[in-house]
All heavy atoms as TSV, in Angstrom:
chain	resi	resn	atom	element	x	y	z
A	1	MET	N	N	-1.984	11.857	46.388
A	1	MET	CA	C	-1.935	12.868	47.463
A	1	MET	C	C	-2.789	12.466	48.583
A	1	MET	O	O	-2.491	12.831	49.741
A	1	MET	CB	C	-2.464	14.168	46.782
A	1	MET	CG	C	-1.491	14.900	45.796
A	1	MET	SD	S	0.079	15.191	46.377
A	1	MET	CE	C	-0.274	16.505	47.534
A	2	MET	N	N	-3.904	11.784	48.334
A	2	MET	CA	C	-4.740	11.457	49.431
A	2	MET	C	C	-4.083	10.406	50.330
A	2	MET	O	O	-4.433	10.328	51.531
A	2	MET	CB	C	-6.092	10.806	48.879
A	2	MET	CG	C	-6.877	11.906	48.296
A	2	MET	SD	S	-8.516	11.485	47.462
A	2	MET	CE	C	-8.866	9.880	47.990
A	3	GLU	N	N	-3.098	9.591	49.821
A	3	GLU	CA	C	-2.448	8.683	50.686
A	3	GLU	C	C	-1.393	9.441	51.503
A	3	GLU	O	O	-1.085	8.955	52.641
A	3	GLU	CB	C	-1.839	7.550	49.834
A	3	GLU	CG	C	-2.808	6.705	49.322
A	3	GLU	CD	C	-2.213	5.506	48.577
A	3	GLU	OE1	O	-1.210	4.913	49.085
A	3	GLU	OE2	O	-2.725	5.051	47.488
A	4	LEU	N	N	-0.897	10.538	50.964
A	4	LEU	CA	C	0.050	11.315	51.783
A	4	LEU	C	C	-0.661	12.172	52.822
A	4	LEU	O	O	-0.054	12.385	53.881
A	4	LEU	CB	C	0.854	12.264	50.839
A	4	LEU	CG	C	1.856	11.567	49.881
A	4	LEU	CD1	C	2.402	12.575	48.900
A	4	LEU	CD2	C	2.831	10.764	50.478
A	5	TYR	N	N	-1.805	12.581	52.560
A	5	TYR	CA	C	-2.562	13.400	53.537
A	5	TYR	C	C	-4.004	12.819	53.670
A	5	TYR	O	O	-4.995	13.548	53.189
A	5	TYR	CB	C	-2.600	14.859	52.980
A	5	TYR	CG	C	-1.213	15.492	52.836
A	5	TYR	CD1	C	-0.727	15.613	51.549
A	5	TYR	CD2	C	-0.517	15.892	53.946
A	5	TYR	CE1	C	0.538	16.210	51.356
A	5	TYR	CE2	C	0.671	16.526	53.801
A	5	TYR	CZ	C	1.249	16.591	52.482
A	5	TYR	OH	O	2.476	17.149	52.339
A	6	PRO	N	N	-4.212	11.709	54.272
A	6	PRO	CA	C	-5.512	11.220	54.464
A	6	PRO	C	C	-6.489	12.058	55.252
A	6	PRO	O	O	-7.691	12.004	54.909
A	6	PRO	CB	C	-5.256	9.844	55.066
A	6	PRO	CG	C	-3.969	9.947	55.716
A	6	PRO	CD	C	-3.148	10.924	54.936
A	7	GLN	N	N	-5.968	12.891	56.078
A	7	GLN	CA	C	-6.862	13.773	56.802
A	7	GLN	C	C	-7.400	14.881	55.896
A	7	GLN	O	O	-8.436	15.493	56.276
A	7	GLN	CB	C	-6.154	14.310	58.072
A	7	GLN	CG	C	-5.029	15.361	57.657
A	7	GLN	CD	C	-3.682	14.826	57.317
A	7	GLN	OE1	O	-3.600	13.599	56.982
A	7	GLN	NE2	N	-2.639	15.650	57.188
A	8	LYS	N	N	-6.870	15.022	54.755
A	8	LYS	CA	C	-7.311	16.066	53.878
A	8	LYS	C	C	-7.912	15.423	52.572
A	8	LYS	O	O	-8.106	16.140	51.558
A	8	LYS	CB	C	-6.253	17.065	53.501
A	8	LYS	CG	C	-5.663	17.822	54.580
A	8	LYS	CD	C	-4.605	18.912	54.193
A	8	LYS	CE	C	-4.188	19.589	55.395
A	8	LYS	NZ	N	-3.238	20.584	55.005
A	9	ALA	N	N	-8.397	14.148	52.718
A	9	ALA	CA	C	-8.855	13.438	51.492
A	9	ALA	C	C	-10.113	14.149	50.863
A	9	ALA	O	O	-10.122	14.212	49.595
A	9	ALA	CB	C	-9.140	12.076	51.848
A	10	ASN	N	N	-10.984	14.637	51.632
A	10	ASN	CA	C	-12.136	15.307	51.047
A	10	ASN	C	C	-11.747	16.560	50.337
A	10	ASN	O	O	-12.322	16.834	49.218
A	10	ASN	CB	C	-13.083	15.674	52.200
A	10	ASN	CG	C	-13.768	14.414	52.828
A	10	ASN	OD1	O	-13.942	13.359	52.132
A	10	ASN	ND2	N	-14.355	14.558	54.003
A	11	LEU	N	N	-10.873	17.320	50.818
A	11	LEU	CA	C	-10.450	18.607	50.132
A	11	LEU	C	C	-9.746	18.270	48.906
A	11	LEU	O	O	-9.912	18.868	47.890
A	11	LEU	CB	C	-9.519	19.443	51.079
A	11	LEU	CG	C	-10.215	20.130	52.158
A	11	LEU	CD1	C	-9.117	20.730	53.121
A	11	LEU	CD2	C	-11.212	21.088	51.774
A	12	ILE	N	N	-8.852	17.206	48.946
A	12	ILE	CA	C	-8.141	16.834	47.718
A	12	ILE	C	C	-9.052	16.367	46.575
A	12	ILE	O	O	-8.895	16.649	45.500
A	12	ILE	CB	C	-7.108	15.715	48.003
A	12	ILE	CG1	C	-5.975	16.350	49.049
A	12	ILE	CG2	C	-6.462	15.155	46.847
A	12	ILE	CD1	C	-5.055	15.359	49.710
A	13	MET	N	N	-10.053	15.489	47.024
A	13	MET	CA	C	-10.988	14.964	45.990
A	13	MET	C	C	-11.823	16.134	45.422
A	13	MET	O	O	-12.095	16.066	44.296
A	13	MET	CB	C	-11.942	13.843	46.647
A	13	MET	CG	C	-12.811	13.271	45.693
A	13	MET	SD	S	-11.943	12.494	44.233
A	13	MET	CE	C	-11.185	11.095	44.928
A	14	LYS	N	N	-12.208	17.070	46.313
A	14	LYS	CA	C	-13.026	18.191	45.824
A	14	LYS	C	C	-12.161	19.007	44.849
A	14	LYS	O	O	-12.660	19.365	43.815
A	14	LYS	CB	C	-13.436	19.105	46.919
A	14	LYS	CG	C	-14.381	20.207	46.648
A	14	LYS	CD	C	-14.713	21.075	47.788
A	14	LYS	CE	C	-15.656	22.170	47.301
A	14	LYS	NZ	N	-16.124	23.026	48.401
A	15	ALA	N	N	-10.903	19.193	45.124
A	15	ALA	CA	C	-10.095	19.990	44.227
A	15	ALA	C	C	-9.918	19.218	42.925
A	15	ALA	O	O	-9.939	19.845	41.794
A	15	ALA	CB	C	-8.728	20.301	44.828
A	16	ALA	N	N	-9.774	17.941	42.929
A	16	ALA	CA	C	-9.617	17.059	41.718
A	16	ALA	C	C	-10.854	17.174	40.904
A	16	ALA	O	O	-10.821	17.278	39.663
A	16	ALA	CB	C	-9.222	15.689	42.096
A	17	ASN	N	N	-12.063	17.051	41.498
A	17	ASN	CA	C	-13.287	17.112	40.793
A	17	ASN	C	C	-13.491	18.524	40.187
A	17	ASN	O	O	-13.973	18.622	39.048
A	17	ASN	CB	C	-14.495	16.825	41.761
A	17	ASN	CG	C	-14.574	15.332	41.944
A	17	ASN	OD1	O	-14.267	14.491	41.079
A	17	ASN	ND2	N	-15.016	14.994	43.176
A	18	ASN	N	N	-13.123	19.579	40.899
A	18	ASN	CA	C	-13.238	20.929	40.409
A	18	ASN	C	C	-12.376	21.166	39.136
A	18	ASN	O	O	-12.703	21.758	38.147
A	18	ASN	CB	C	-12.982	21.996	41.371
A	18	ASN	CG	C	-14.045	22.148	42.436
A	18	ASN	OD1	O	-15.209	21.742	42.164
A	18	ASN	ND2	N	-13.821	22.763	43.547
A	19	PHE	N	N	-11.131	20.586	39.253
A	19	PHE	CA	C	-10.169	20.673	38.095
A	19	PHE	C	C	-10.677	19.923	36.885
A	19	PHE	O	O	-10.710	20.405	35.822
A	19	PHE	CB	C	-8.800	20.141	38.473
A	19	PHE	CG	C	-7.822	20.253	37.505
A	19	PHE	CD1	C	-7.228	21.504	37.211
A	19	PHE	CD2	C	-7.402	19.174	36.721
A	19	PHE	CE1	C	-6.279	21.725	36.248
A	19	PHE	CE2	C	-6.483	19.349	35.741
A	19	PHE	CZ	C	-5.825	20.519	35.439
A	20	ALA	N	N	-11.247	18.727	37.185
A	20	ALA	CA	C	-11.839	18.031	36.067
A	20	ALA	C	C	-12.955	18.768	35.371
A	20	ALA	O	O	-13.186	18.782	34.224
A	20	ALA	CB	C	-12.264	16.609	36.525
A	21	LEU	N	N	-13.820	19.357	36.248
A	21	LEU	CA	C	-14.997	20.138	35.765
A	21	LEU	C	C	-14.536	21.281	34.904
A	21	LEU	O	O	-15.056	21.586	33.862
A	21	LEU	CB	C	-15.889	20.600	36.893
A	21	LEU	CG	C	-17.117	21.385	36.558
A	21	LEU	CD1	C	-17.999	20.570	35.650
A	21	LEU	CD2	C	-17.819	21.840	37.719
A	22	SER	N	N	-13.366	21.909	35.379
A	22	SER	CA	C	-12.909	23.143	34.605
A	22	SER	C	C	-12.350	22.660	33.224
A	22	SER	O	O	-12.447	23.382	32.248
A	22	SER	CB	C	-11.859	23.787	35.456
A	22	SER	OG	O	-10.609	23.044	35.388
A	23	ARG	N	N	-11.802	21.475	33.166
A	23	ARG	CA	C	-11.273	20.936	31.894
A	23	ARG	C	C	-12.474	20.690	30.922
A	23	ARG	O	O	-12.258	20.967	29.696
A	23	ARG	CB	C	-10.581	19.634	32.078
A	23	ARG	CG	C	-9.352	19.727	32.977
A	23	ARG	CD	C	-8.293	20.664	32.438
A	23	ARG	NE	N	-7.629	19.981	31.288
A	23	ARG	CZ	C	-6.686	20.604	30.565
A	23	ARG	NH1	N	-6.247	21.832	30.946
A	23	ARG	NH2	N	-6.151	20.010	29.558
A	24	THR	N	N	-13.600	20.295	31.387
A	24	THR	CA	C	-14.679	20.147	30.467
A	24	THR	C	C	-15.401	21.464	30.112
A	24	THR	O	O	-15.747	21.760	28.915
A	24	THR	CB	C	-15.778	19.220	31.011
A	24	THR	OG1	O	-16.241	19.641	32.207
A	24	THR	CG2	C	-15.208	17.851	31.168
A	25	ILE	N	N	-15.518	22.430	31.012
A	25	ILE	CA	C	-16.067	23.684	30.795
A	25	ILE	C	C	-15.188	24.426	29.780
A	25	ILE	O	O	-15.786	25.169	28.899
A	25	ILE	CB	C	-16.278	24.462	32.163
A	25	ILE	CG1	C	-17.394	23.815	32.946
A	25	ILE	CG2	C	-16.596	25.896	31.805
A	25	ILE	CD1	C	-17.434	24.408	34.368
A	26	SER	N	N	-13.895	24.327	29.956
A	26	SER	CA	C	-12.978	25.087	29.031
A	26	SER	C	C	-12.865	24.346	27.731
A	26	SER	O	O	-12.118	24.862	26.867
A	26	SER	CB	C	-11.726	25.340	29.709
A	26	SER	OG	O	-11.079	24.119	29.997
A	27	ARG	N	N	-13.504	23.267	27.588
A	27	ARG	CA	C	-13.432	22.474	26.366
A	27	ARG	C	C	-12.053	21.910	25.961
A	27	ARG	O	O	-11.743	21.689	24.825
A	27	ARG	CB	C	-14.039	23.291	25.163
A	27	ARG	CG	C	-15.428	23.575	25.404
A	27	ARG	CD	C	-16.040	24.252	24.209
A	27	ARG	NE	N	-17.459	24.566	24.400
A	27	ARG	CZ	C	-18.259	25.226	23.551
A	27	ARG	NH1	N	-17.758	25.487	22.341
A	27	ARG	NH2	N	-19.457	25.400	23.901
A	28	TYR	N	N	-11.183	21.599	26.965
A	28	TYR	CA	C	-10.045	20.850	26.812
A	28	TYR	C	C	-10.227	19.353	26.757
A	28	TYR	O	O	-9.476	18.668	26.180
A	28	TYR	CB	C	-8.981	21.312	27.844
A	28	TYR	CG	C	-8.410	22.625	27.624
A	28	TYR	CD1	C	-8.761	23.682	28.474
A	28	TYR	CD2	C	-7.456	22.870	26.621
A	28	TYR	CE1	C	-8.193	24.929	28.211
A	28	TYR	CE2	C	-6.863	24.168	26.422
A	28	TYR	CZ	C	-7.298	25.167	27.311
A	28	TYR	OH	O	-6.718	26.422	27.143
A	29	HIS	N	N	-11.368	18.931	27.466
A	29	HIS	CA	C	-11.647	17.551	27.496
A	29	HIS	C	C	-13.157	17.377	27.426
A	29	HIS	O	O	-13.934	18.215	27.784
A	29	HIS	CB	C	-11.188	16.896	28.773
A	29	HIS	CG	C	-9.735	16.714	28.988
A	29	HIS	ND1	N	-9.005	15.911	28.115
A	29	HIS	CD2	C	-8.785	17.313	29.790
A	29	HIS	CE1	C	-7.686	16.008	28.496
A	29	HIS	NE2	N	-7.554	16.871	29.427
A	30	TRP	N	N	-13.577	16.233	26.898
A	30	TRP	CA	C	-14.967	15.866	26.898
A	30	TRP	C	C	-15.268	15.297	28.256
A	30	TRP	O	O	-14.342	14.730	28.950
A	30	TRP	CB	C	-15.270	14.751	25.874
A	30	TRP	CG	C	-15.185	15.261	24.468
A	30	TRP	CD1	C	-13.996	15.006	23.636
A	30	TRP	CD2	C	-16.026	16.089	23.727
A	30	TRP	NE1	N	-14.299	15.551	22.411
A	30	TRP	CE2	C	-15.429	16.255	22.504
A	30	TRP	CE3	C	-17.235	16.680	24.030
A	30	TRP	CZ2	C	-16.091	16.912	21.431
A	30	TRP	CZ3	C	-17.864	17.434	23.015
A	30	TRP	CH2	C	-17.179	17.581	21.775
A	31	ASN	N	N	-16.501	15.274	28.712
A	31	ASN	CA	C	-16.850	14.712	30.012
A	31	ASN	C	C	-16.513	13.268	30.034
A	31	ASN	O	O	-16.110	12.691	31.038
A	31	ASN	CB	C	-18.370	14.925	30.342
A	31	ASN	CG	C	-18.699	14.582	31.709
A	31	ASN	OD1	O	-17.938	14.913	32.686
A	31	ASN	ND2	N	-19.743	13.971	31.939
A	32	SER	N	N	-16.659	12.535	28.948
A	32	SER	CA	C	-16.351	11.146	28.780
A	32	SER	C	C	-14.815	10.856	29.127
A	32	SER	O	O	-14.459	9.928	29.611
A	32	SER	CB	C	-16.719	10.563	27.452
A	32	SER	OG	O	-16.078	11.234	26.428
A	33	ASP	N	N	-13.982	11.874	28.682
A	33	ASP	CA	C	-12.529	11.771	29.031
A	33	ASP	C	C	-12.252	11.785	30.532
A	33	ASP	O	O	-11.544	11.027	31.071
A	33	ASP	CB	C	-11.742	13.004	28.463
A	33	ASP	CG	C	-11.773	12.973	26.941
A	33	ASP	OD1	O	-11.963	11.903	26.267
A	33	ASP	OD2	O	-11.615	14.143	26.445
A	34	VAL	N	N	-13.068	12.672	31.216
A	34	VAL	CA	C	-12.894	12.826	32.686
A	34	VAL	C	C	-13.362	11.467	33.388
A	34	VAL	O	O	-12.690	10.941	34.299
A	34	VAL	CB	C	-13.665	14.012	33.209
A	34	VAL	CG1	C	-13.706	14.034	34.682
A	34	VAL	CG2	C	-13.146	15.251	32.599
A	35	ILE	N	N	-14.495	10.960	32.905
A	35	ILE	CA	C	-15.055	9.699	33.404
A	35	ILE	C	C	-14.099	8.609	33.242
A	35	ILE	O	O	-13.758	7.747	34.164
A	35	ILE	CB	C	-16.458	9.433	32.883
A	35	ILE	CG1	C	-17.460	10.545	33.305
A	35	ILE	CG2	C	-16.917	7.987	33.196
A	35	ILE	CD1	C	-18.733	10.487	32.577
A	36	GLN	N	N	-13.475	8.521	32.012
A	36	GLN	CA	C	-12.592	7.348	31.738
A	36	GLN	C	C	-11.223	7.618	32.653
A	36	GLN	O	O	-10.662	6.609	33.081
A	36	GLN	CB	C	-12.139	7.317	30.290
A	36	GLN	CG	C	-13.282	6.901	29.373
A	36	GLN	CD	C	-13.686	5.412	29.777
A	36	GLN	OE1	O	-12.849	4.615	29.911
A	36	GLN	NE2	N	-14.999	5.215	29.730
A	37	GLY	N	N	-10.815	8.853	32.871
A	37	GLY	CA	C	-9.726	8.964	33.723
A	37	GLY	C	C	-9.920	8.502	35.155
A	37	GLY	O	O	-9.064	7.984	35.803
A	38	LYS	N	N	-11.113	8.749	35.644
A	38	LYS	CA	C	-11.496	8.353	36.975
A	38	LYS	C	C	-11.515	6.763	37.006
A	38	LYS	O	O	-11.007	6.088	37.954
A	38	LYS	CB	C	-12.925	8.793	37.362
A	38	LYS	CG	C	-12.836	10.299	37.770
A	38	LYS	CD	C	-14.174	10.822	38.162
A	38	LYS	CE	C	-14.167	12.305	38.379
A	38	LYS	NZ	N	-15.574	12.783	38.880
A	39	ILE	N	N	-12.030	6.185	35.973
A	39	ILE	CA	C	-12.047	4.737	35.913
A	39	ILE	C	C	-10.652	4.116	35.912
A	39	ILE	O	O	-10.312	3.179	36.699
A	39	ILE	CB	C	-12.962	4.194	34.665
A	39	ILE	CG1	C	-14.396	4.552	34.908
A	39	ILE	CG2	C	-12.732	2.681	34.493
A	39	ILE	CD1	C	-15.222	4.358	33.648
A	40	ILE	N	N	-9.817	4.671	35.048
A	40	ILE	CA	C	-8.452	4.212	34.891
A	40	ILE	C	C	-7.745	4.437	36.253
A	40	ILE	O	O	-7.005	3.547	36.671
A	40	ILE	CB	C	-7.743	4.883	33.788
A	40	ILE	CG1	C	-8.334	4.492	32.387
A	40	ILE	CG2	C	-6.278	4.660	33.828
A	40	ILE	CD1	C	-7.841	5.237	31.228
A	41	GLY	N	N	-7.841	5.537	36.927
A	41	GLY	CA	C	-7.232	5.741	38.124
A	41	GLY	C	C	-7.756	4.792	39.243
A	41	GLY	O	O	-6.928	4.285	40.020
A	42	SER	N	N	-8.993	4.381	39.229
A	42	SER	CA	C	-9.525	3.373	40.162
A	42	SER	C	C	-8.991	2.030	39.888
A	42	SER	O	O	-8.808	1.307	40.867
A	42	SER	CB	C	-11.053	3.327	40.085
A	42	SER	OG	O	-11.698	4.534	40.400
A	43	ILE	N	N	-8.636	1.758	38.585
A	43	ILE	CA	C	-8.056	0.472	38.356
A	43	ILE	C	C	-6.682	0.466	38.655
A	43	ILE	O	O	-6.097	-0.559	39.159
A	43	ILE	CB	C	-8.345	0.136	36.863
A	43	ILE	CG1	C	-9.812	-0.115	36.607
A	43	ILE	CG2	C	-7.407	-1.048	36.385
A	43	ILE	CD1	C	-10.200	-0.141	35.132
A	44	MET	N	N	-5.962	1.566	38.415
A	44	MET	CA	C	-4.500	1.586	38.509
A	44	MET	C	C	-4.044	1.614	40.026
A	44	MET	O	O	-2.950	1.213	40.271
A	44	MET	CB	C	-3.865	2.726	37.717
A	44	MET	CG	C	-3.961	2.532	36.217
A	44	MET	SD	S	-3.154	0.906	35.779
A	44	MET	CE	C	-1.453	1.104	36.294
A	45	ASN	N	N	-4.805	2.230	40.847
A	45	ASN	CA	C	-4.484	2.311	42.241
A	45	ASN	C	C	-4.076	0.983	42.808
A	45	ASN	O	O	-3.001	0.899	43.318
A	45	ASN	CB	C	-5.603	3.088	43.079
A	45	ASN	CG	C	-5.082	3.382	44.457
A	45	ASN	OD1	O	-4.785	2.544	45.291
A	45	ASN	ND2	N	-4.972	4.623	44.758
A	46	PRO	N	N	-4.975	-0.001	42.823
A	46	PRO	CA	C	-4.595	-1.323	43.367
A	46	PRO	C	C	-3.473	-1.928	42.646
A	46	PRO	O	O	-2.701	-2.699	43.273
A	46	PRO	CB	C	-5.878	-2.134	43.311
A	46	PRO	CG	C	-6.864	-1.363	42.480
A	46	PRO	CD	C	-6.366	0.007	42.420
A	47	VAL	N	N	-3.329	-1.693	41.407
A	47	VAL	CA	C	-2.225	-2.257	40.612
A	47	VAL	C	C	-0.862	-1.625	41.128
A	47	VAL	O	O	0.101	-2.335	41.294
A	47	VAL	CB	C	-2.354	-1.929	39.107
A	47	VAL	CG1	C	-1.146	-2.329	38.330
A	47	VAL	CG2	C	-3.494	-2.669	38.560
A	48	CYS	N	N	-0.937	-0.337	41.356
A	48	CYS	CA	C	0.296	0.337	41.914
A	48	CYS	C	C	0.673	-0.258	43.313
A	48	CYS	O	O	1.830	-0.489	43.592
A	48	CYS	CB	C	0.123	1.816	41.878
A	48	CYS	SG	S	0.085	2.584	40.265
A	49	HIS	N	N	-0.364	-0.417	44.105
A	49	HIS	CA	C	-0.133	-1.018	45.475
A	49	HIS	C	C	0.400	-2.301	45.471
A	49	HIS	O	O	1.113	-2.781	46.342
A	49	HIS	CB	C	-1.504	-1.004	46.245
A	49	HIS	CG	C	-1.806	0.301	46.818
A	49	HIS	ND1	N	-1.394	0.673	48.168
A	49	HIS	CD2	C	-2.464	1.386	46.420
A	49	HIS	CE1	C	-1.851	1.851	48.464
A	49	HIS	NE2	N	-2.498	2.331	47.395
A	50	ALA	N	N	0.128	-3.087	44.411
A	50	ALA	CA	C	0.643	-4.422	44.211
A	50	ALA	C	C	2.080	-4.607	43.739
A	50	ALA	O	O	2.693	-5.582	43.922
A	50	ALA	CB	C	-0.261	-5.274	43.303
A	51	THR	N	N	2.689	-3.470	43.308
A	51	THR	CA	C	4.049	-3.500	42.923
A	51	THR	C	C	4.924	-3.464	44.165
A	51	THR	O	O	4.649	-2.935	45.215
A	51	THR	CB	C	4.407	-2.214	42.011
A	51	THR	OG1	O	4.307	-1.081	42.770
A	51	THR	CG2	C	3.502	-2.178	40.785
A	52	SER	N	N	6.104	-4.052	43.960
A	52	SER	CA	C	7.107	-4.299	45.074
A	52	SER	C	C	7.695	-2.933	45.507
A	52	SER	O	O	8.051	-2.795	46.663
A	52	SER	CB	C	8.184	-5.234	44.695
A	52	SER	OG	O	8.889	-4.699	43.569
A	53	ASP	N	N	7.763	-1.940	44.610
A	53	ASP	CA	C	8.424	-0.603	44.803
A	53	ASP	C	C	7.444	0.448	45.560
A	53	ASP	O	O	7.871	1.469	45.964
A	53	ASP	CB	C	8.877	0.048	43.551
A	53	ASP	CG	C	10.086	-0.776	42.991
A	53	ASP	OD1	O	10.441	-1.787	43.573
A	53	ASP	OD2	O	10.607	-0.318	41.944
A	54	TYR	N	N	6.115	0.156	45.563
A	54	TYR	CA	C	5.145	1.147	45.914
A	54	TYR	C	C	5.401	1.664	47.289
A	54	TYR	O	O	5.387	2.892	47.542
A	54	TYR	CB	C	3.699	0.627	45.689
A	54	TYR	CG	C	2.662	1.730	45.995
A	54	TYR	CD1	C	2.412	2.513	44.978
A	54	TYR	CD2	C	2.097	1.889	47.203
A	54	TYR	CE1	C	1.535	3.629	45.108
A	54	TYR	CE2	C	1.237	2.938	47.393
A	54	TYR	CZ	C	0.895	3.803	46.328
A	54	TYR	OH	O	0.115	4.778	46.563
A	55	ALA	N	N	5.551	0.838	48.267
A	55	ALA	CA	C	5.683	1.256	49.693
A	55	ALA	C	C	7.038	2.151	49.792
A	55	ALA	O	O	6.965	3.228	50.487
A	55	ALA	CB	C	5.854	0.124	50.589
A	56	ARG	N	N	8.025	1.769	49.196
A	56	ARG	CA	C	9.288	2.607	49.127
A	56	ARG	C	C	9.086	3.949	48.490
A	56	ARG	O	O	9.464	5.030	48.996
A	56	ARG	CB	C	10.466	1.817	48.479
A	56	ARG	CG	C	11.745	2.608	48.497
A	56	ARG	CD	C	12.860	1.922	47.700
A	56	ARG	NE	N	12.494	1.604	46.283
A	56	ARG	CZ	C	12.375	2.457	45.261
A	56	ARG	NH1	N	12.893	3.687	45.497
A	56	ARG	NH2	N	12.159	2.120	44.043
A	57	LEU	N	N	8.426	3.890	47.320
A	57	LEU	CA	C	8.159	5.272	46.647
A	57	LEU	C	C	7.200	6.127	47.426
A	57	LEU	O	O	7.474	7.384	47.394
A	57	LEU	CB	C	7.611	4.906	45.203
A	57	LEU	CG	C	8.506	4.263	44.317
A	57	LEU	CD1	C	7.829	3.722	43.009
A	57	LEU	CD2	C	9.802	5.122	43.920
A	58	LEU	N	N	6.276	5.612	48.042
A	58	LEU	CA	C	5.378	6.361	48.867
A	58	LEU	C	C	6.043	6.991	50.133
A	58	LEU	O	O	5.984	8.121	50.331
A	58	LEU	CB	C	4.118	5.542	49.451
A	58	LEU	CG	C	3.083	6.231	50.204
A	58	LEU	CD1	C	2.457	7.401	49.297
A	58	LEU	CD2	C	2.070	5.285	50.676
A	59	GLN	N	N	7.061	6.185	50.668
A	59	GLN	CA	C	7.784	6.750	51.781
A	59	GLN	C	C	8.635	7.850	51.253
A	59	GLN	O	O	8.862	8.902	51.931
A	59	GLN	CB	C	8.739	5.540	52.361
A	59	GLN	CG	C	9.536	6.018	53.534
A	59	GLN	CD	C	8.638	6.298	54.738
A	59	GLN	OE1	O	7.592	5.753	54.899
A	59	GLN	NE2	N	9.113	7.258	55.487
A	60	GLU	N	N	9.242	7.690	50.126
A	60	GLU	CA	C	10.105	8.766	49.517
A	60	GLU	C	C	9.258	10.069	49.286
A	60	GLU	O	O	9.769	11.199	49.450
A	60	GLU	CB	C	10.769	8.296	48.195
A	60	GLU	CG	C	11.892	7.271	48.510
A	60	GLU	CD	C	12.469	6.846	47.136
A	60	GLU	OE1	O	12.224	7.396	46.154
A	60	GLU	OE2	O	13.204	5.798	47.292
A	61	ALA	N	N	8.131	9.823	48.802
A	61	ALA	CA	C	7.209	11.006	48.565
A	61	ALA	C	C	6.852	11.668	49.812
A	61	ALA	O	O	6.801	12.876	49.898
A	61	ALA	CB	C	5.880	10.484	47.841
A	62	GLN	N	N	6.630	10.909	50.949
A	62	GLN	CA	C	6.265	11.470	52.161
A	62	GLN	C	C	7.415	12.376	52.770
A	62	GLN	O	O	7.181	13.314	53.289
A	62	GLN	CB	C	5.950	10.396	53.227
A	62	GLN	CG	C	4.564	9.829	52.949
A	62	GLN	CD	C	4.318	8.620	53.816
A	62	GLN	OE1	O	5.177	7.862	54.239
A	62	GLN	NE2	N	2.995	8.390	54.150
A	63	THR	N	N	8.665	11.890	52.513
A	63	THR	CA	C	9.761	12.824	53.029
A	63	THR	C	C	9.953	14.049	52.150
A	63	THR	O	O	10.431	15.034	52.629
A	63	THR	CB	C	11.086	11.893	52.945
A	63	THR	OG1	O	11.396	11.530	51.624
A	63	THR	CG2	C	11.045	10.753	53.864
A	64	GLU	N	N	9.592	14.005	50.855
A	64	GLU	CA	C	9.641	15.270	50.007
A	64	GLU	C	C	8.583	16.275	50.478
A	64	GLU	O	O	8.807	17.454	50.285
A	64	GLU	CB	C	9.468	14.882	48.624
A	64	GLU	CG	C	10.548	14.146	47.914
A	64	GLU	CD	C	10.322	13.914	46.435
A	64	GLU	OE1	O	9.637	14.746	45.820
A	64	GLU	OE2	O	10.866	13.082	45.881
A	65	PHE	N	N	7.451	15.831	50.898
A	65	PHE	CA	C	6.438	16.768	51.358
A	65	PHE	C	C	6.624	17.102	52.746
A	65	PHE	O	O	6.118	17.886	53.433
A	65	PHE	CB	C	5.057	16.233	51.005
A	65	PHE	CG	C	4.668	16.275	49.625
A	65	PHE	CD1	C	4.752	15.123	48.798
A	65	PHE	CD2	C	4.191	17.407	48.922
A	65	PHE	CE1	C	4.542	15.193	47.461
A	65	PHE	CE2	C	4.038	17.456	47.724
A	65	PHE	CZ	C	4.093	16.284	46.850
């Protein structure tokens, strides 16, 4: 979402952090689950960018929104 709306990156990240916090408060996830999700996301983002389809898929997503 932050790549589709970079001007709203701070709001998107705040919403994601609030959602993650709510998952731990409601005991659906441990805090370690949330931390590991952030780590995996940080690793997977450049991996996704390296794929040949990424630019096309991002462009398709931009037309949907």
